[in-house]
N, C-alpha and C positions, 0 to 999 in steps of 0.2 A: 177739758176742763175749764172750767172758768173760772178767777181768780182776783181778789183786787191785787196790785203790786205798785209799792208806793205808791197810791191815790189813785191807777191809773187801772181801766182794763187790761188785762191778761189771762189768754188759752193756753193751758198746760198741753200739750200735746199727751196724758197721762196713757194711750190705746199703746202708743210706743216703749214707754219701762214699764219695767217691771212691776215697781209700786209708788205712787205719787208722792212722794214725804218732799221730805225740804231738801234733805241732798239731793235726788233727782232731781228740784225744784235749782238746784246753784250750778251744779251739774250742765242742766241747760239753756239756762242764762249766760255760762264760758267767766263762772266766778269763783270754781273749784284753785280753792289754796289761798283765797286774796285771804287778806282781814275784814270778817262780816264779825257784826251783830244779826240776828236774827229776830223777829216777833211773830203769830202769831195771833191777830185778835185782839193785839196790843198785851198778848204775854211773849215776853223774853222764853228764848228757846235755847237754853246750851247748846255748845254745838255738838255731843257727845249725844247728844239726843235727836240731832236731826234725822241720822238714818232710822227712825223710830218712827219718824215724827210723822202719819200718814195727812196729805190737806182733807179737805173734803170743800164740793163747790162750792165757791163762794166766799170760802173762805179772807179772810186782811194775809196777808205776806207785807213787813216792811224790812227795806232790806240797807241794809246802814255799812260801808267799806269806810273801815279807820286810813286817813291820809295823813300820812307823816308828813311834816315840814319845819320850817328853820327861820 
């Protein structure tokens, strides 16, 4: 499935997934367990809704990582 990920084309191999959800995308990107914020089509999706948020072809997904520093 073709998506736009942070402004760039990205192909999610949905055939290998149980469901093409935000949770599955985070796992596929190797970002599970990290401090993230996700938006689909410019709408922020709360973390508790990632497993039930199904992606559609051409969805625009923005991933923002929280980075601490001092």
